[in-house]
MARFIMAR-789257 format. One record per residue: residue in one letter; x, y, z of N, C-alpha, C in turn. Coordinates in steps of 0.001 Angstrom, whole numbers, plus 500000, padded with zeros to 6 digits. Each point is the difference from the previous one (the first is absolute). Layout:
! MARFIMAR-789257
AXYZXYZXYZ;...
END
This chain:
! MARFIMAR-789257
M590478683230805502501392499535499848500138498637500675;T500586499067499305500196498652500538501392499891500602;L500073499581501228501297499822500662500527498617499688;V501220499980499448500605498730499608501142499681500948;P500035498820500595501106499640500892501318500039499246;T501034500426500662501323500069499378501026499288500860;E501147499727499367501091499352500717500857501047500677;L500623499604501116500864500918500729501153500478499122;R500519499105499159501124500356499143499605501118499034;T498791499915499435499513501021499072499818501334500699;D499434499942501246499815501240500760501331500690500253;R500995499205500322501322500582500274500588500650498740;Q499765499373498847500497500577498740499375501368499745;I498710500084500290499302501272499785500558501071500931;I500168499629501274500523500955500975501405500444499614;D500839499041499548501357500355499574499966500946498810;S499069499780499075499909500886498826499598501409500428;W499095500090501008499615501322500503501187500710500647;R500773499234500766501176500591500650501003500521498974;N500195499242498916500927500438498939499508501287499353;L498681500082499795499442501220499411500203501193500919;L499753499796501296500188501080500961501449500454500047;A500930499037499893501420500349500012500387500851498815;Q499250499872498893500265500795498790499181501290499981;G499258500246501120499203501214500056498694499913499245;I499534498765499747498762499808499241498899499543500958;D498843500644499899498848499622500811499420498699499463;P499974498924500784499445498726499512498580500131499487;K499260500989500510498628500180499540499941500428498539;E501106500687499565500031500483498617500604498984499051;A500629498993500561500661498986499173498987498980499515;K500342499400498862499123498966499464500319498675500662;A499527499848501256500226498775500750498765499728500832;P499781498768500413498825499701500816500025500832501265;R498910500670500348499982500898501146499737499251501305;K499375498836499907499723499224501200500285498539499706;A500585499351500981500325498594499801498752499180499711;V498884500346500637498790499203499828499377500171498632;D500442501057499254499473500226498657500705499138498955;L501101499385500403500837499293499033499536498566499822;K499548499688498829499619498632499702501250499204499663;P500014498697500225501190499184499737500507500149498572;E499072500100499025500458500094498605500591501363499660;L499847500986500933500541501337499778501184500268500920;A500777498996500290501177500161500848500953500973499339;P500827500700500812500919500994499444500816499421498863;P500133500738498885500763499496498853501478499911500339;S500717499262499175501450499903500184500620501357499722;S501262500137500337500680501289499853500190500393498548;G499726499088499080500093500339498583501420499928499471;P500216500470498746501319499908499371501057500811500748;T501217499547499913501106500768500552500350501143499052;F500831500907500468500421501112499144500695499469498748;K500858499003500165500727499448498849499036499360499013;Q499013499266500503499036499370499104499204501054499229;A499633501064500675499266501076499325500874500677498950;A501273500206500347500926500639499055500195499140498764;K500136498693500207500180499091498874498745499971499118;A498854500129500641498744499937499256499824501175499048;C500610501148500326499813501174499130501231500320499158;E500965499094499982501222500225499207499693500188498525;T499221499069499458499764499999498555499300501268499532;I498956500406500731499260501190499567500881501237500080;R500871500066500997500870501171500101501045499990498890;L500528498827499681500966499908498895499352500413498683;N498781499545499783499300500329498750499709501490499880;N499776500651501134499660501424499987501216500911500095;S501167499419500124501210500810500130500356500605498655;R500259501320499989500327500697498748501479499873499668;A500851499990501035501442499978499771500474498551499972;E500157499452498812500393498598499838501303499691500729;R500912500935499974501321499781500581499921499767501510;F499039500680500668499923499927501458498809499167500480;A499343499305499078498740499340500322500116499022501165;G501054499193500033500103498963501019500739500390501255;K500431501231500088500817500383501154499224499991501309;F498691500237499938499227499999501243499995498610500631;I500091498961499161500041498631500529501258499795500824;R501130500469499482501271499831500729500023500846501271;R499398501194499942499958500828501213499211499298501104;L498868499438499649499196499305500994500728498770500526;E500654499285499104500738498803500422501155500342500938;N500681501088499699501183500368500789499666500681501319;H498914500763500027499744500837501167498694499699500741;A498929499710499259498696499856500653499721498580500486;Y500208499014499140499652498637500383500724499512501255;P501303500296500157500674499537501229499405500590501275;K499380501181499892499489500682501194498505499750500223;I499213500071498928498543499923500182499349499012499039;G500792499212499289499450499090498999498975499031500549;N500202499521501236499100499013500586498885500615500847;R499964501310500056498932500665500754498711499982499179;P498847499769500640498738500099499259499869501388499384;V499666500054498737499919501295499322498930500883500643;A498990499374500622498936500762500656500499500739501229;E501147499575500540500486500572501248501196500942499838;I500427500217498771501155500878499773499663501412500467;D500848500550500880499772501343500524501260500850499853;R499972501183500590501130500921499847501292499411500553;D499925499289501111501204499398500577500640499009499043;D499173499244499286500530499053499015500695500751498861;V499362501067499545500601500804498927501349500553500441;L500067500484501222501254500554500519501082498939500126;K499614498767500326500980498910500070500721499829498668;V499272500270498915500560499819498664500840501198499567;V499448501200500143500647501171499397500964500740500925;E499754499968501308500842500800500896501481499609499969;P500351498688499946501420499632499972500772500559498802;I499302500298498884500705500497498811499595501432499642;W499140500609500821499499501339499670501114501022499867;Y501034499871500812501060501004500037501231499601499178;V500023498777499501501167499547499227499636499654498552;K498757499578499763499529499682498650498600500601499829;N499930501298500140498696500650500028499170499791498738;P500589500101498791499180499762498805499360498619500009;T500762498995500451499443498651500084498888499938501035;A500214500658501133498987500013501059498707500651499516;Q500116501093499243498806500661499479499251499103499017;K500748499291499162499357499070499052499319498863500747;L500581499573501109499392498934500793498657500430500573;L499885501255500375498717500502500478498929499845498911;T500383500307498769499078499830498878499668498526499793;D501026499139500104499796498560499815499030499444501034;I500219500356501264499146499499501078498581500545499841;S499886501270499665498690500617499810499223499293498890;Y500694499627498936499356499304498885499425498663500467;V500796499260500756499561498686500493498790500161500923;L500043500979500895498888500215500925498738500427499249;G500178500829498982498850500403499190499370498811499294;Y500872499115499495499497498790499336499254499122501003;A500559499877501202499364499179501037498611500541500349;I499857501318500067498695500604500279499021499665498880;S500474500086498756499120499731498857499528498550499977;E500806499107500583499659498577500028499219499614501258;G499773500964500869499277499711501224500830499344501081;W501323500067499854500888499385500996500368500974501112;R499636501250499805500390501036500952498914501067500031;E499709500497501197498989501035500127500551501349499529;P499173500792499303500440501351499618500255500830501258;G500858500965499866500303500876501132501268500772499741;L500601500515501056501236500755499857501085499143499363;N500623500532498972501105499312499341501247500142500877;P500545498902500511501167500102500900501263500498499317;T499979500119498661501155500549499290499855501490499738;A498845500572500383499762501430499755500988500848500791;W500415501104499406500950500890500668499285500981500934;K498969500660499475499281501032500750499300499390501203;H500229500615501176499367499571501245500300498539500325;N501118499499499521500335498601500250501519499845500102;L500643499688498885501450499792500031500777501282500264;E499387501149499739500701501266500230500401500177501463;F499337499270500908500320500110501420501119499042500415;K500443499165499050501014499000500321501278500117499166;L499901500623498830501134500065499081500289501438499578;T501268500265499713500395501307499470499577500105498543;Q499590501187499577499587500196498613501081499523499035;A499554499352498927500939499446499027500900501071499401;Q499445501208499792500791501073499396501187500398500882;R499848499802501309501082500357500912501009498874500155;V499566498805499630500868498831500139500802499750498729;H499319500131498861500616499642498718500001501196499064;K501155500422499598500144501099499051499961499438498590;V499025500453499216499875499539498618501119500588499150;E500732499115499321501107500451499149499572499966498541;N500358501048499270499675500047498590500889499052499207;H499478499549498866500799499146499135501175500803499433;P501205499419500013501154500709499433499723500382498550;S500258501240499675499663500475498661501162500775499388;M499917500181498694501012500750499258499637501486500012;A500990500843500216499764501446499936499512500348498589;Y498981500839499915499438500261498672500993500705499080;E500988500676500563501022500624499154500807498956499225;D500102498789500574500791498934499358499177499145499048;L498684500156500041499139499090499257500134500105498480;P500005501202499389500110500053498536501250499303499472;G501120500161500685501221499335499561499869498490500081;F499364499517501069499801498556500149499064499467498921;V498915500739499731499045499566498983500652499971498620;A500878500942499712500700500015498703500845498742499830;K500648499569501073500789498762499956499080498784499899;L498918500043500763499039498891499998499398499803498618;N499791501079499298499361499964498688500848499264498959;K501301499888500264500887499305499061499865498485500096;H499352499531501060499775498564500175498580499670499545;D499868498995499135498661499659499514499516498656500527;S500608499525501079499554498745500590498630500192500658;I499349498902500307498696500068500663500139500659501365;G501040499598500743500210500549501337500224501498499983;A500830500475499056500296501426499907498745500793499616;T499252499480499026498792500701499549498940500006501102;F499953498923500769499067499924501127500301501090501028;V501266500122500381500395501041500956499699501378499422;H500314500190498736499792501273499309498518500386500027;F499136499034499703498562500283499955499464500310501393;C500514499315501007499567500279501374500340501440500388;I501180500446499589500418501366500323499096501011499308;L499747499796498711499200500963499242498543500035500449;S499444498839500334498571499936500343499725500372501448;G500981499777500872499800500278501418499112498976500698;I499641498930499296499109498977500550500828498921500701;R499427499396501025500693498959500764500486498899499071;N501227499520500247500583499020499078499211498695499992;G499312499658501115499184498796500012498844500080499031;T499439501199499850498900500202499050500524499989498568;V501158500621499782500581500053498652500355498599499516;R500608499206500854500474498681499553498846499083499614;Q498821500197500604498864499135499692499067500602498940;S500388501116499436499133500630499002499974499169498714;E498841500016499342499795499241498766499743500944498829;W500277499501498810499862500830498803498580500537499827;K499010499215500396498608500406499803499625501231500826;E500832500333501009499696501152500855500411501326499365;Y500830499929498936500563501215499404499225500403498747;D499534501226500007499323500571498836500931501077499437;L500798499616499007501000500929499467499361501120499173;K498824499749499444499330501048499229499517501117500923;K499393499610501098499530500997500968501093500382501003;R501119499301499902501164500275500833499654499888501499;I499413498857500341499627499736501394500305498546500350;W500515499806501189500182498655500559498908499806501056;H499091499068499740498902499727500921500408498857500934;I500310500327501243500357498979500991498703499508500639;P499680498697499859498712499512500531499916500051501524;E501130499753500678500000500051501463501411500253500500;T500154501012500825501306500327500558500120499419501403;K501085500325500674500211499566501375498877500495500904;N499439501147499672498923500572500797498645499373499690;G499980499036499080498762499295499696499070500707499054;K500462501079499360499156500783499107500600500021498595;P499151500186498964500538500200498645500670501365499922;F500927500134499074500737501254499884500451500170498566;S499927501225499495500413500288498625501257500850500006;V500999499559499264501279500703499929500131500636498624;P500142501314499910500211500639498697501374499627499451;L500039499558498758501255499588499373500633501166499257;T501282500187500218500756501060499326500717499429498773;D500611500883499221500789499541498845501100499048500452;Q500648500332501102501095499184500497499533498605500414;M498872499936500683499478498693500427499612499148498794;I499346500619499031499600499264498795501229499510499243;N501049500790499996501260499589499377500497498690500621;L499941499902501325500463498789500684499081498816499715;L498699500257499947499068498908499709500241499429498608;K500300500865499052500286499522498640501283499180499964;R500961500338500865501225499197500074499691498582500487;M498988499890500874499673498699500570499234499111499032;E499547500556498877499255499204499022500801498797499512;K501318500139499895500813498900499485500064498814500965;F499663500250501260500009498920500991498599499403500197;R499051500498499243498599499627500238499708498574499535;E499695499132500959499606498623499698498750499599500768;G499764500666501088498840499684500827499226501253500344;N499372499982501159499153501119500415500766501130500670;Y501133499668500630500702500974500825500919500898499181;V500003501272500343500843500969499298501470499760500337;F500261499634501258501372499756500435500120498530500416;P500262499122499005500011498562500281501377499515500467;Q499997498814500567501258499362500377500732499532498744;D501321499981500081500781499480498872499756498510499808;R500011499262501117499893498544499920498574499532499712;N499023500738500499498606499612499789499177501241499659;P499866500307498725499285501229499575498534500026500401;K499479498885500465498602499961500419499824500562501414;K501109500260500666499942500543501354500642501386500040;P499587500843500957500623501334500110501367499909500641;V500795501040499865501306500024500654499816499797501501;S501040499545500663499908499674501420499837501257500850;E499617499779501257499811501115500921501285500790500209;N501134499318499878501295500633500252500707500448498728;C499276500028498894500622500349498716500697501359500058;G499275501023500454500572501345500033501168500109500948;T499837499458501212501077500045500996501229499271499493;S499791498837499397501108499210499465500736500760498905;H499251500677499127500633500769498924500842501143500572;L499467500698500992500736501120500613501307499518500629;K499982498807500583501195499477500653501009499469498980;K499527499146499096500914499297499092500554500907498902;V499165500871499480500434500843498867500608501318500477;W499432500588501049500416501335500413500764500013501321;G500088498857500655500829499908501204499411500607501254;F498711500323499974499381500553501212499861498899501042;Q500406500287501221499946499020501070498683500120500763;S499714498969500799498782500011500807499990501217500914;G498859500689500032499880501179500843500519501270499358;E500537499892498771500528501189499320498935500644499120;I499436499216499082498929500458499129498978498875499902;T498712500334500102498959498986499834499049500403498877;M499280499016499491499024500286498955498923500953500515;H499522499742501197498965500870500563500525501415500216;G501312500111500198500591501312500223499845500947498825;F499829499461498787499808500874498833498673500754500086;R499030499420500694498741500722500221500230501188500919;S500898499825500963500351501111500887500732501092499229;T500863499571499068500717500964499169499015500833499183;F499015499316499423498945500700499250499319501038500888;S499568499569501185499259500890500897500842501196500428;T501273499747500302500876501087500444500203501031498887;Y500283499512498791500223500911498874498756500828499703;M498865499322499900498771500696499621499576501015501062;N500174499661501257499635500935501061500950501188500080;D501178499859499406500947501113499971499729500962498842;Q499102499613499096499697500865498865498900500998500396;P500181501262499684499021501015500403498661499828499288;G498934500243500734498668500043499406499306498663499827;L500626498907500446499358498700499853499200499645501249;D498875499348499784499094499642501093500458498674500632;P500326499999501287500447498762500664498989498860499900;K498700500328499985498987498956499904500057499291498654;I500234500763498948500090499394498670501291499199499876;I501056500480500627501269499264500010499794498636500635;D499330499969501155499723498728500666499088499126499163;A499035500624499327499081499232499165500739499346498824;C501050500642499498500760499458498868500594498631500317;I500462499832501236500625498723500375499062499161500852;E498699500320499914498947499193500604500198499836501499;H500320501098500660500002500015501454498563500106500472;R499615499162500956498648500078500545499897501258500856;M498989500782499739499849501247500743498546500444499959;G499579500696501041498658500540500041498925498941500206;D498748500444499947498885499076500167499710499307498662;P499112498979499994499723499264498761499561500875498843;I499235501060500297499540500889498914501182500718499362;E500903500514500868501171500704499478500902499044499235;Q500142498764500500500840499015499319499451499708498608;A498686499848499887499386499729498701500223501172499049;Y499907501218500521500219501182499177501448500064499533;N500927499633500893501412500004499635500257499066498830;R499316498839500018500247498994498971499421500409498649;S498890500731500013499333500302498744500141501473499597;G499550500894500871499938501412499652501339500662499800;W501035499438500604501313500632499907500876499373498912;L499435499177499146500813499297499015500775500974499102;K499331501072499532500679500969499136501121500708500752;K499740500374501260501037500663500789501159499045500275;R499655498759500294501067499022500260500839499767498746;R499361500057498846500757499828498754501040501112499846;N499605501225500294500937501119499904501168499832500975;Y499698499510501182501044499796501004500958498885499565;M499434498917499430500849498886499567500863500394498808;V499495500844499128500814500511498893501188500786500550;L499738500838500985501064500780500631501057499084500598;W499560498968500719500925499061500642500801499218498958;N499338499508498975500685499206498982501008500820499205;E499661501245499734500946500870499290501220500259500856;Y499816500126501300501142500189500896500854498721500013;C499361498850500093500752498736500031500843499823498753;W499489500442498863500709499831498736500812501219499607;S500133500957500893500688501251499648501457499772499609;A500717499123500700501394499727499656500078499186498714;L499041499133499792499979499177498801499756500864498776;N499037500904500106499689500885498853501143500985499727;A500700500386501063501098500942499814501127499371499218;
END
């Protein structure tokens, strides 16, 4: 081993780095740092602290946006970081972010804006994971982890924030509403009607294209849902009836196009806007997502129906990957029978 003379300033930097490691409970011998000052050659001086947390976050913005499944919420993580994380830890080296830094961000809002705080944990974890992949941060305990980490500093989210269900229509009132809805043949009315009959999320319905529908086999093949998986929806007589009504509006790829620009799908707020403007439902009274709850409540109240198949009908994620795959394929015939039952109930007042 060749001993290389070093500068006092460099020696002090090494000693300070060892002290910082010890303060974090890390054995300097296990860290990837020069173990002896005399081993350090001038060209191998300690590296700079590297990118800041904000710089690392900005560096992975594009890839996260591209991989986001929910177009509507794709950019919200940027605003969360800007509003809550950057002011507190934006200028901290990403390599040095620890549990205390995470708590600086989430603890002030944990008890007042818990859903936002939970999303911030995911946002910070994503940035740290990206930093590790780029070599800007050493692998190790994730400071955003709950188990054996944040659980000792924060109250469980379930005890802090009570999840509220989307306001929904009582299923006893649904057939009468559908009978009235059926008298309107506008795009907005038919869109709401189809969402109710199919039980599928309105975001998926609004972006559906004609090529996904096989009317001969009576199946709607969704290439990718919110859960990131393909899904097949059995089409009933009632659903096909609505699709045929939409043929007169067909100018582009989308089944439910905008009035002003048929090349684009209806807006994200199409269903909500229709419920408010045409039917007078106020905010918090009835929501589009609430119709899925109405479906689930009605079907679970019917004797002899399997709750797992009911959940599979509206593409609720459940079970392990093998069970999920079986739900999507093997239960198609059973799901068809369930959807026929639901659609006949929805149209019961109309047929009467």
